C-alpha positions in Angstrom: 105.0 51.0 111.1 104.4 52.2 107.5 104.2 55.8 108.8 107.6 55.3 110.5 109.2 54.0 107.3 107.8 56.9 105.3 109.1 59.3 107.9 112.6 57.9 107.6 112.3 57.8 103.8 111.3 61.5 103.5 113.9 62.5 106.0 116.6 60.8 103.9 115.3 62.5 100.8 115.3 65.8 102.6 118.8 65.3 103.9 120.1 64.3 100.5 118.9 67.6 99.0 120.4 69.9 101.6 122.7 72.6 100.4 123.3 74.7 103.4 124.9 78.1 103.2 125.8 80.3 106.0 128.2 83.2 106.6 129.5 81.7 109.8 132.1 79.2 110.6 134.0 77.3 113.3 137.2 78.0 115.1 139.1 74.9 116.2 142.6 74.5 117.6 145.1 72.9 119.9 147.1 74.5 122.7 150.3 72.9 124.0 153.1 73.7 126.3 156.7 73.9 125.1 157.3 70.3 126.3 154.5 69.1 124.0 152.0 68.4 126.8 148.5 69.7 126.2 147.0 72.8 127.9 143.9 71.3 129.4 140.8 73.2 130.5 142.1 76.6 129.3 139.5 79.2 128.2 139.5 80.6 124.7 137.4 83.9 124.6 136.4 85.7 121.5 136.1 89.1 123.0 133.8 90.9 120.5 131.3 88.1 120.4 131.4 87.0 124.0 131.8 83.4 122.9 133.9 80.9 124.9 135.5 77.6 124.3 137.2 75.2 126.8 140.1 73.0 125.9 139.7 69.3 126.6 142.4 67.0 128.2 144.3 66.9 124.8 144.3 70.7 124.6 141.7 70.8 121.7 138.9 73.3 121.6 136.0 74.2 119.2 133.9 77.4 119.0 131.0 77.4 116.6 128.7 80.1 115.0 131.4 82.7 114.4 130.6 85.3 111.7 133.1 85.7 108.9 135.7 88.4 109.4 138.6 89.2 111.7 138.4 88.6 115.4 140.5 88.8 118.5 140.7 85.9 120.9 142.1 85.6 124.4 143.5 82.5 126.1 143.5 82.2 129.9 144.3 79.4 132.4 145.7 78.9 135.8 148.8 77.4 134.2 149.6 80.1 131.6 150.0 83.8 131.3 147.0 85.4 129.6 147.7 85.8 125.9 145.8 86.6 122.8 145.8 86.0 119.0 144.0 87.4 116.0 142.4 85.3 113.2 140.4 85.9 110.1 137.6 83.5 109.2 136.6 83.5 105.6 135.5 79.9 105.1 133.6 77.3 107.1 136.5 76.5 109.4 139.7 78.1 110.8 142.3 76.1 112.8 144.7 77.7 115.3 147.6 75.9 117.0 149.7 77.7 119.6 152.6 76.8 122.0 152.4 78.4 125.4 154.7 78.9 128.4 153.8 77.8 131.9 153.2 80.7 134.3 155.4 81.2 137.4 153.9 80.4 140.8 154.0 84.1 141.9 151.5 85.0 139.1 148.9 82.3 139.8 146.6 84.6 141.9 146.2 87.0 139.0 144.6 84.5 136.6 140.8 84.2 136.4 139.0 81.3 134.6 135.8 82.5 133.0 134.6 79.5 131.0 132.3 76.7 132.2 132.5 73.0 131.2 129.5 71.4 129.4 128.8 69.4 132.6 128.5 72.6 134.7 126.4 74.4 132.1 123.8 71.5 132.0 123.8 71.0 135.7 123.0 74.7 136.2 120.3 74.8 133.6 117.3 74.2 136.0 116.8 70.5 135.5 117.5 68.0 138.3 120.3 66.5 136.2 123.7 64.9 136.6 126.3 64.4 133.9 128.3 61.3 134.4 131.8 61.3 132.9 133.0 57.9 131.7 136.7 58.7 131.2 138.1 57.1 134.4 135.6 54.2 134.3 136.6 53.3 130.7 140.1 52.5 132.0 138.8 50.2 134.8 136.8 47.0 134.8 133.6 48.8 135.5 130.3 48.2 133.7 128.2 51.1 132.6 125.5 50.0 135.1 128.0 50.0 138.0 129.0 53.6 137.0 125.4 54.7 137.1 124.9 53.0 140.5 127.3 55.5 142.1 125.3 58.5 140.7 123.2 60.5 143.2 119.5 59.5 143.2 120.1 56.5 141.0 119.7 52.9 142.2 120.4 50.0 139.9 118.2 46.9 140.6 119.7 43.8 139.0 118.5 40.2 139.1 121.9 38.6 139.6 125.2 38.8 137.7 126.3 39.9 134.3 123.5 39.9 131.7 120.6 39.6 134.2 117.6 41.8 134.0 118.1 45.4 135.2 115.7 48.0 136.5 116.7 51.7 137.0 115.3 53.6 139.9 115.4 57.4 140.0 114.1 59.0 143.2 111.9 56.0 143.8 110.3 55.7 140.4 111.7 52.7 138.5 111.1 50.2 135.8 109.7 51.6 132.5 109.0 54.9 134.3 112.6 55.6 133.7 113.5 55.7 130.0 116.9 54.8 128.6 118.2 56.4 125.4 121.2 56.0 123.1 121.8 59.4 121.5 118.1 60.2 122.0 116.8 57.0 120.5 114.9 54.7 123.0 117.2 51.8 123.9 114.3 49.4 123.7 114.5 49.8 119.9 117.9 48.1 119.9 116.7 45.0 121.6 117.9 43.0 124.6 121.3 42.2 123.1 122.4 45.8 122.8 122.0 47.3 126.3 123.9 48.8 129.2 125.1 45.4 130.3 126.9 45.2 127.0 128.0 48.7 126.0 131.5 49.3 127.5 132.2 52.8 129.0 134.9 53.4 126.4 132.2 53.7 123.7 130.4 56.3 125.7 131.3 60.0 125.9 129.0 60.9 128.8 125.7 59.9 130.5 123.0 62.4 131.1 120.7 61.5 134.1 117.5 63.6 134.3 115.4 63.1 137.4 111.6 63.7 137.4 111.6 66.4 134.7 112.8 65.4 131.2 113.7 68.0 128.6 111.7 68.3 125.3 114.6 67.2 123.1 114.3 63.7 124.6 110.6 63.7 123.7 109.3 60.4 125.2 107.0 59.2 127.9 109.6 59.2 130.7 107.5 59.5 133.8 110.2 59.3 136.5 113.3 60.5 134.6 115.6 59.6 131.7 119.1 58.3 131.2 120.6 59.4 127.9 123.8 57.6 126.7 125.8 59.9 124.5 128.2 57.8 122.4 131.6 59.1 121.4 131.2 61.8 118.7 134.6 63.4 118.4 135.6 64.3 114.8 139.2 63.4 115.6 140.6 60.1 114.5 141.0 57.8 117.5 141.3 54.1 118.6 140.6 52.3 121.8 140.8 48.6 122.6 140.4 46.8 125.9 140.2 43.3 127.3 139.5 42.1 130.9 139.2 38.7 132.6 138.1 37.8 136.1 136.1 35.8 138.5 133.3 33.4 137.3 135.1 33.0 134.0 134.1 36.5 133.0 135.6 37.9 129.8 134.9 41.4 128.4 136.5 42.9 125.3 135.8 45.9 123.2 137.3 47.8 120.3 136.1 51.2 119.0 137.5 54.0 116.9 137.1 56.2 113.9 139.2 57.6 111.1 138.5 61.0 109.3 140.1 62.1 106.1 141.0 65.7 106.7 140.6 67.0 103.2 137.2 65.5 102.4 135.7 65.0 105.8 134.9 61.4 104.9 134.6 59.5 108.2 134.5 55.8 109.1 133.4 54.8 112.7 133.3 51.3 114.1 132.9 49.5 117.4 132.8 45.9 118.6 132.2 44.3 121.9 132.0 40.8 123.4 131.0 39.7 126.9 130.9 36.3 128.6 130.4 35.0 132.1 129.6 31.6 133.7 127.9 33.6 136.5 128.6 30.5 138.7 128.9 32.5 141.9 127.8 31.1 145.3 124.4 31.8 146.8 122.7 30.9 150.0 119.5 31.8 152.0 116.1 30.6 152.7 115.4 29.3 149.2 118.8 27.6 148.7 118.1 24.1 150.1 118.4 20.5 149.1 115.5 18.2 149.8 116.5 14.6 150.9 114.8 11.4 151.9 111.6 11.9 153.8 111.4 15.5 152.5 114.1 16.7 154.9 115.3 20.2 153.7 119.0 21.1 154.3 120.2 24.7 153.8 123.3 24.8 151.5 125.7 27.2 149.9 125.5 26.4 146.2 126.9 27.6 143.0 124.5 28.9 140.3 124.8 26.3 137.5 122.4 27.5 134.8 123.2 31.3 134.5 125.8 31.7 131.8 125.7 34.8 129.7 127.2 35.8 126.3 126.7 39.0 124.2 128.4 40.2 121.1 127.8 43.1 118.8 129.1 46.0 116.8 128.3 49.2 115.0 129.7 50.5 111.7 129.0 54.0 110.3 130.3 55.8 107.3 129.7 59.4 106.1 131.0 62.9 106.6 131.8 65.0 109.6 132.6 68.7 110.0 131.8 69.6 106.3 129.9 72.7 105.0 126.6 70.9 104.5 126.7 68.7 107.7 128.3 68.6 111.0 127.6 64.9 111.0 126.0 62.7 108.3 126.5 59.0 109.1 124.7 55.9 107.9 125.4 52.4 109.1 124.2 49.4 110.9 124.1 47.9 114.3 124.2 44.1 114.9 124.1 42.2 118.2 123.2 38.9 119.8 123.1 37.4 123.2 122.5 34.1 125.0 121.3 33.8 128.6 120.6 30.8 130.7 117.8 31.2 133.2 118.4 29.9 136.7 115.0 30.6 138.2 111.8 32.7 137.8 111.1 36.1 139.3 112.2 34.8 142.7 114.9 32.4 143.9 112.9 29.3 144.6 113.9 26.0 146.1 113.6 24.3 142.7 115.9 26.1 140.3 115.8 25.7 136.5 118.1 23.6 134.3 118.5 24.0 130.5 116.0 26.8 130.3 117.6 29.6 128.2 116.8 32.5 125.9 118.6 34.0 122.9 118.2 37.5 121.3 119.5 39.1 118.1 119.1 42.4 116.3 120.1 43.9 112.9 119.3 47.6 112.5 120.2 50.2 110.0 120.9 53.7 111.4 121.0 57.3 110.3 122.6 60.3 112.0 122.4 63.9 110.7 123.3 67.1 112.5 123.7 70.6 111.1 124.0 73.9 112.9 123.1 77.1 111.2 121.1 75.3 108.5 120.2 77.9 105.7 120.3 80.7 108.3 122.2 81.5 111.5 120.6 79.9 114.6 118.6 77.2 112.8 119.8 73.7 113.9 118.6 70.3 112.7 119.2 66.9 114.3 117.9 63.6 112.9 118.5 60.1 114.4 116.8 57.1 113.1 117.0 53.3 112.9 115.0 50.5 111.2 115.4 46.8 111.2 114.4 43.7 113.1 115.1 42.1 116.5 114.1 38.7 117.7 114.0 36.6 120.9 113.8 32.9 121.4 113.0 31.0 124.6 113.7 27.3 125.1 112.2 25.3 127.9 111.8 21.5 127.1 113.4 19.7 130.1 110.8 18.0 132.4 113.2 16.8 135.1 113.1 18.6 138.4 116.5 19.9 139.8 117.8 21.0 143.2 120.4 23.6 144.1 123.1 20.8 144.1 122.8 20.9 140.3 121.6 17.3 140.4 118.1 15.9 139.6 115.8 16.4 142.6 114.4 13.5 144.5 111.0 13.0 146.2 110.5 11.9 149.8 111.1 8.3 148.7 114.4 9.1 147.1 113.2 8.8 143.5 114.1 11.3 140.8 110.9 12.8 139.3 109.6 15.0 136.5 107.2 17.9 136.5 103.7 17.0 135.3 103.7 20.1 133.0 107.0 18.7 131.4 109.0 22.0 131.5 111.0 23.9 134.1 108.5 26.8 134.3 104.9 26.1 134.8 102.9 26.3 131.6 104.3 23.5 129.5 107.3 23.1 127.2 108.1 25.9 124.8 110.3 26.9 121.9 108.8 30.4 121.7 109.9 33.0 119.3 109.1 36.7 119.2 110.0 38.4 115.9 109.8 42.2 115.7 110.2 44.7 112.9 111.1 48.0 114.6 111.5 51.6 113.6 112.4 54.7 115.5 113.2 58.2 114.4 113.9 61.3 116.4 113.8 64.7 114.7 114.7 67.9 116.4 114.6 71.5 115.0 115.8 74.5 117.1 115.9 78.2 116.3 117.9 80.7 118.3 116.0 84.0 117.8 118.9 85.8 119.5 121.3 85.2 122.4 118.3 85.2 124.9 115.5 83.3 123.2 115.3 79.9 121.6 112.5 77.7 120.3 112.7 73.9 119.9 110.4 71.3 118.3 111.1 67.6 118.7 109.3 64.5 117.6 109.9 60.8 118.3 108.2 58.0 116.4 108.6 54.4 117.6 106.9 51.4 116.0 106.9 47.6 116.7 105.3 44.9 114.5 105.5 41.7 116.6 104.7 38.1 115.7 104.7 35.4 118.3 105.1 31.7 117.5 106.1 28.4 119.1 107.8 25.5 117.3 106.3 23.0 119.8 102.8 24.0 118.7 101.1 22.1 115.9 101.1 23.3 112.4 97.5 24.3 112.8 98.2 26.3 116.0 101.1 28.1 114.4 98.8 28.9 111.5 96.7 30.8 114.0 99.6 32.8 115.5 98.8 36.3 116.5 100.4 39.6 115.7 101.1 42.5 118.1 101.6 46.1 116.8 102.5 49.2 118.8 103.0 52.6 117.4 103.9 55.7 119.5 104.3 59.4 118.6 105.4 62.0 121.0 105.9 65.6 120.0 107.3 68.4 122.2 107.5 72.2 121.9 110.1 74.0 124.0 110.8 77.7 124.7 114.1 78.7 126.3 115.0 82.2 127.7 118.3 83.5 129.0 118.0 86.9 130.8 119.6 89.2 133.4 123.1 88.7 132.0 122.9 84.9 132.0 121.8 84.8 135.7 118.2 83.7 134.9 117.5 80.7 132.7 114.0 79.3 132.1 112.6 76.5 130.0 108.9 76.0 129.2 107.7 73.0 127.3 104.6 71.0 126.3 104.4 67.4 125.1 101.7 65.5 123.2 101.5 61.7 123.6 99.8 59.2 121.3 100.0 55.4 121.3 98.1 52.8 119.4 98.2 49.1 120.2 96.6 46.3 118.1 96.2 42.6 119.0 95.2 40.4 116.1 94.4 36.7 116.9 93.1 34.5 114.1 90.3 32.1 115.1 87.6 29.9 113.5 84.1 31.3 113.4 81.8 28.6 114.9 78.9 29.5 112.6 80.8 29.9 109.2 83.8 27.7 109.9 85.9 30.4 108.4 89.1 32.0 109.8 88.4 35.5 111.2 90.6 37.9 113.0 89.8 38.8 116.6 91.1 42.3 116.8 91.6 44.2 120.1 93.0 47.7 119.8 93.4 50.9 121.8 94.4 54.4 121.0 95.7 56.5 123.9 96.2 60.3 123.7 97.3 62.7 126.4 99.2 65.9 127.0 101.9 66.9 129.4 103.7 70.1 130.2 106.4 71.5 132.5 109.0 74.2 133.2 112.5 74.7 134.7 114.0 77.8 136.2 117.5 78.5 137.5 118.9 81.7 139.0 122.5 82.4 139.8 122.6 84.5 143.0 126.4 84.8 142.4 128.4 82.9 139.7 129.0 79.9 142.1 125.6 79.7 143.8 122.6 78.7 141.7 119.0 77.9 142.7 117.1 75.4 140.6 113.5 74.4 140.3 111.5 72.3 137.9 108.0 70.7 137.5 106.3 68.5 135.0 103.0 66.8 134.4 104.4 63.5 133.0 102.8 60.6 131.2 104.1 57.0 130.9 102.4 54.8 128.4 102.5 51.0 129.0 105.4 49.4 127.1 105.4 46.4 124.8 106.2 43.8 127.5 103.6 45.2 129.9 100.8 45.1 127.3 101.8 42.0 125.3 103.9 40.0 127.8 107.3 38.4 127.4 108.1 34.8 128.0 111.8 35.3 128.3 111.4 37.6 131.3 108.5 35.5 132.8 106.0 38.4 132.1 102.3 37.7 131.4 100.3 39.9 129.0 97.9 42.6 130.4 96.2 44.4 127.4 93.9 46.4 129.7 96.7 48.1 131.7 96.3 51.9 131.8 98.8 54.8 131.4 100.7 56.0 134.5 100.6 59.7 135.3 102.7 61.8 137.7 103.1 65.4 138.8 106.8 65.9 139.4 108.4 68.7 141.4 112.1 69.5 142.1 113.7 72.3 144.2 117.4 72.4 144.6 120.7 74.3 144.6 124.2 74.0 143.4 127.2 75.5 145.2 130.5 75.7 143.4 132.8 75.1 141.9 134.8 76.8 144.7 138.6 76.8 144.5 141.0 77.7 147.3 144.7 76.9 147.2 144.3 73.7 145.2 141.1 72.6 147.0 138.1 72.4 144.7 134.6 71.4 145.9 131.0 71.4 144.7 127.8 70.7 146.7 124.4 70.1 145.3 121.1 69.0 146.7 117.5 68.4 145.4 114.2 68.1 147.2 111.5 66.2 145.2 108.0 65.0 145.2 106.2 62.7 142.7 102.4 62.5 142.9 101.5 59.3 141.0 98.2 58.1 139.5 97.7 54.5 138.3 101.3 53.5 139.1 102.4 50.6 136.9 104.4 47.9 138.7 104.5 44.3 139.9 101.6 43.0 142.0 101.8 44.0 145.7 103.5 40.9 147.1 101.8 38.8 149.8 102.7 35.5 151.4 100.3 33.9 148.9 102.0 34.9 145.7 105.6 35.5 146.8 106.9 32.4 145.1 105.2 32.8 141.8 107.4 32.0 138.8 105.7 34.5 136.5 104.9 38.2 136.9 102.1 40.4 135.7 102.4 44.2 135.5 99.3 46.0 136.7 98.1 49.4 137.9 98.8 49.3 141.6 97.0 52.5 142.5 97.8 56.1 143.4 100.8 57.1 145.4 103.4 59.6 146.4 107.2 59.6 146.4 109.0 62.4 148.2 112.5 62.9 149.6 115.8 64.4 148.9 119.3 63.7 147.5 122.6 65.5 148.0 126.1 65.2 146.6 129.6 66.4 147.5 132.5 66.5 145.1 136.0 67.4 146.4 139.4 67.4 144.7 142.8 68.5 145.7 145.5 69.4 143.1 143.8 66.9 140.7 145.5 64.1 142.6 143.0 63.4 145.4 139.2 63.3 145.0 136.1 62.4 147.0 132.6 61.9 145.8 129.8 61.2 148.3 126.0 61.2 147.7 123.0 60.2 149.7 119.3 59.6 148.8 116.3 59.2 151.1 112.7 59.1 150.1 109.3 57.6 151.0 107.2 55.8 148.4 103.7 55.1 149.5 100.7 53.9 147.5 97.0 53.4 148.2 96.3 49.7 147.6 92.8 48.4 148.3 92.0 51.5 150.3 95.0 51.3 152.6 98.2 53.4 152.3 101.3 51.2 152.4 105.0 51.5 151.7 105.7 50.1 148.3 107.5 46.8 148.8 110.8 45.7 147.2 112.0 49.3 147.3 115.2 50.5 149.1 114.3 53.9 150.6 117.7 54.9 151.9 121.0 54.6 149.9 124.5 56.2 150.1 127.5 55.9 147.8 131.0 57.2 148.2 134.2 56.9 146.3 137.8 58.0 146.8 140.5 58.5 144.2 144.2 59.2 144.7 146.9 59.5 142.0 150.7 59.0 142.2 152.7 60.6 139.5 156.0 59.4 138.1 155.8 56.1 140.0 158.3 53.5 138.8 158.6 55.4 135.5 158.6 59.1 134.7 155.4 60.5 133.1 153.5 57.5 134.5 150.5 57.6 136.8 149.0 55.2 139.4 145.4 55.8 140.3 143.9 54.1 143.4 140.1 53.8 143.8 137.8 52.9 146.6 134.0 52.7 146.3 131.3 52.1 148.9 127.6 51.2 148.4 125.2 51.3 151.3 121.6 50.1 151.0 119.3 50.2 154.0 117.0 47.4 155.1 113.8 46.9 153.1 111.1 44.3 152.6 109.7 42.8 149.5 106.5 41.8 151.3 103.7 44.1 152.6 103.2 43.7 156.4 100.3 41.4 157.1 98.1 43.4 159.4 98.9 44.4 163.0 100.5 41.0 163.7 104.0 41.3 162.1 105.4 38.1 163.5 107.4 36.4 160.7 107.6 39.6 158.5 111.4 39.6 159.1 111.5 36.5 157.0 110.9 38.6 153.9 113.2 41.5 154.8 116.4 42.2 152.7 119.0 43.1 155.3 121.1 46.3 155.4 123.9 46.0 153.0 127.4 47.6 152.6 129.4 46.5 149.6 132.9 47.9 149.0 135.2 47.8 145.9 138.9 48.5 145.6 141.0 49.0 142.5 143.9 50.6 140.8 144.9 51.6 137.3 148.5 52.2 136.0 148.9 54.6 133.1 152.2 53.9 131.3 154.3 56.9 130.2 153.1 56.8 126.6 149.6 57.5 127.9 148.4 54.8 125.5 148.5 51.7 127.6 146.6 51.3 130.9 146.5 48.2 133.2 143.9 48.0 136.0 143.0 45.5 138.7 139.7 45.6 140.6 138.3 43.7 143.6 134.5 43.8 143.8 132.8 43.3 147.1 136.1 43.0 148.9 134.6 41.6 152.2 132.4 39.1 150.3 129.1 40.4 151.9 125.7 39.0 150.7 124.2 41.6 148.3 120.6 41.5 147.1 118.5 43.6 144.8 115.2 42.5 143.3 113.0 40.2 145.2 115.9 38.9 147.4 117.8 37.5 144.4 121.4 37.3 145.5 124.2 39.1 143.5 127.8 38.0 143.1 130.2 37.9 146.1 133.9 38.8 146.1 135.4 38.9 142.6 138.7 39.9 141.0 139.2 41.4 137.5 142.3 42.4 135.5 142.0 44.7 132.5 144.3 46.1 129.8 143.3 49.1 127.8 145.2 50.6 124.7 144.2 53.9 123.3 145.3 56.4 120.7 143.6 59.7 121.1 144.8 61.2 117.9 146.6 60.0 114.8 
């Protein structure tokens, strides 16, 4: 931890002394039509430099790294006649604003768009990657996790409703094999109260989903892939506020925005969010029963009665943006807290919990620094860091047994009774606290040797100092409380090449992993009667490496391949345990290794008379050693309340995913994706299908827009989404006699959502209404835990994109 603090301190000192000087600058601007509407997705081309920029939906564009001097730029779009302008750059920035005329229909065939969006560039880079746009989702009542669940190759596994534990599966690898980042910082550093359940899509610019092979700039032990949440980073002043209310007394509200002083570049950014839900939806099934006189068990449909969730938090940053010595320099803090009632253990059991709950909070300082062309052209620096503390509290002090009716349970004589261990979960009553000091800093340096060669060095440090205590223990026991320390360093070196007139792109990288864990438990020496520390430590080191290659046969047809030897180090909960998530410690757990391979293609974007479509597909295989996961379930442990992560054995995941995107005149759109794979593991000498894993999923959504409905300049968007999950079992078949195995199967599921959003003429106010699971079908994810049924939500969103 001390090393992490020193790292942050010296980085701050270094940043404070920067006086960057470069003979390059930035061209920014805004393009509008004569009726003041923005010219969206137009290409701005600086001819002599072969540099391109693409306007966004507000008509704004930015082109960086332009040498000082006079240059000629061309503007092209399917909506305008090709035009040009000249500009002279003599300082760090030049701004150009231009009003353009719309082109006549007879001239449309003569216009060629030569720019590519950031999404297209990344998805053609060689990685098996998808860029998820959050713009539409931010206007609807959609959580970030729901948005990810419609992404090809991604399956969200959630233990219930809002605020419940979530696992992310990418091509069959899940749990901590998939790392989640916020602007490159591991999300685990932020604590449970600041997670993808809480962060609204309006705070997010885009989501990068890397499957199997993870780029060096995200240097971390991401075995099966990575999800990087890129928060809003526009330098424009903006404001967004939303509030929604719906079924199960669910309230979600968020506010975010920033203001930049144009003359000085001084910038203030802030965001707030609040979520609450009773989560009192109805459940049924084999475990939802009420036991009456004589031990007679009666199946019932019951409401969850101990599952409420609340989370609140915010972020404030101040600093400078788009100034000579920094593209971004922001310091600030993040604060969050949450409260979660716990209805049952890892499984839905016949005896649910009452008054067992957990609370979390975090307070973290953060730092962001970015500068392109630092000291010399082509040298870029990025630093993201945070330091602070996060804590968790678990309360379980009620001894009475309860049934799914919400009332105290009765024995076969009709008498209410208490558990002998005097708590809801076995193990005895607890008021357990976990206090953590955390630090994380990511540093990235890249140097573009020329237009074809680039070198990148990235380093991530993460440190956790953890102290466990329990208020129900005696003073003497708390005096002997243990400490848990984990420190992780991961360094990557990357070489990128761009050749054959941008047709061939390759990426070669290596990664070095180091993790040290220390368990210190004070105890009394029997011989000396003195307090001594029982210290257990481990120091793990390993190396990984990989490559990506993409080749454009023609501009719209690209072949992609990638491979990586990936390492996944056990995380804090797997090593030290976590009472709140019913996880038992396993200090002897070993790292997980995997050789990952991808082979795919991307066709498009193809355009024909208003019809646009893109097709992509990826074949993959993952050869896994010492896979970390939950114990292989049998009929003997299937009702355990606690879970222990262990090395299950060696295995293989192989399969494919594919996606189709189609739009017509920007009014009608279809997205469809499918994922199919096998995940097998050798357990006790026998190869088996990994249980509790859906092998076949499909997602589809349809969007249609009506313009000028009710009012001119308004827009009504209709949405339909379908989720299909094939049948799977959370129990390994018991030998050749499979009679009764169907008892443990999760049935085939189809869930469908419907919604609409109405954009008022000002383009500032949006009202939306969503119906989730419109046919009220039973939906399950982890270990047969039932998710909410049909639900209704209304949302209002107010935004100012520029002021």
